[in-house]
N, C-alpha and C positions, 0 to 999 in steps of 0.2 A: 503494500500500499504506499509506504513513504520512501519507497527506493525505486530506482529505475535500473533495469538490467543492461549493462554496457558490455556486450561479449561475455566473458565468464565472470566479470567484476560486478558486484552490486553495490551501487553507489547511493548512500543515504542523501537525500535532499536536504535534511536537516543539518548536515555538516557542511553544505556547499559554501558556507561563509569562511571556511578555512582556507589556508593557502597551500594545501597539500598537492603535491605534484601528481599524485596518483589518481586524481580525479579526472574522469573523461568529461570535460564540460560540453564538448561537441556532440558526443554521444548521448549524453544525458539530455541535452537541449532537443536533439532529434527525436528522442523518444518522448519528451514531454509535448512536442509539436504534434507527433503522430497521435499520441493518446488523446490530445485536446481535439483533433479532427475526428476522433471516434467518440467524442463526448465527455471523455474523462478530463477534468480541468485542474486537479489538484496539484500535480507537478508543474504545470505551466504556471499556475497562479504563484506558487513558491518562487519560481525563478524570477517572474515579473516583480514580486515583492523584494527579492534580493537585489535586483537591479535598481529598485526605487529607494532602498534604504540609504540613508545619509551615512551610516556607520559602516558600510561595506567597504572594505579595503580596496585601494587602487589595483593591488596585484590580482585580487578576485574579479574586479570589474573588468580588467584586461582580459582575463581568461574568458569571461562571458562575451566581451566584444569579439574575440577571436572566434569563439563558437558561433556567435550570430553571423559573423562573416562567412564562416565554413557552411552554414545552413541556410544562407540567403534565399536560395531557391525554394525553400519550404515556407517562406514568410509571405503567405498570401494575406488577402484583405481581413481573414478571420482572426489572424493573430496580430492585427495592427496595435493592439495595446503594448505588446512588447517592444514593438518599434517606437511607440510614443514615449515609453518610460525611458527607453534608451536614448532618445533625443532630449530628454529632460535632464540628462546626467550633466552636471556643471563641470565641464572640461577645461573652462578658462583659467582656472587656478591650479591646474595638474602639471606635471613634469612633462617634458618633452615626449618621451616614450608612450605616456598615456594618450596624449593628444594625437600622435602619429597612429596609434591603434584605433583610436575614436575615428579619426578621418577615414582610415582605410576600411572600417567597418561600414561606415555611411556610404562611402563610395561604392562598395561591393553591393550593398542592399538596394541603393538606387540604380545601379548599372543592371541589376538582375531583375528587380521588380519596379518598373517604372510607376506603378500605382503610388509609390511614395514620393513622387515628384509632383509638386504643386505648379500648374502652368502659370505662367506670368500674365 
């Protein structure tokens, strides 16, 4: 219930705010997005909450941004809230590596899914 299967590893979403290198963020996000498309929103909601929390570390946010970038093809209109939360991350006061990852993620999402581009 509170874990996502990523290969042979079970990853508890309750510990996603840790900076452990053994967490497969992209795999966990892929599973959460797939579950959401099938009607189960619990894991998706936890990830969205993690992205929106002010106390989430930059290292963890970078991993989620990298995961979003790698899963950009799955980010259809139904999962717009996760993109919206990502856009609300205050990147202006972050270190250069964070800003670069943030920009890379947004470029990938917009390039893959034009629904996230507002026409002028």
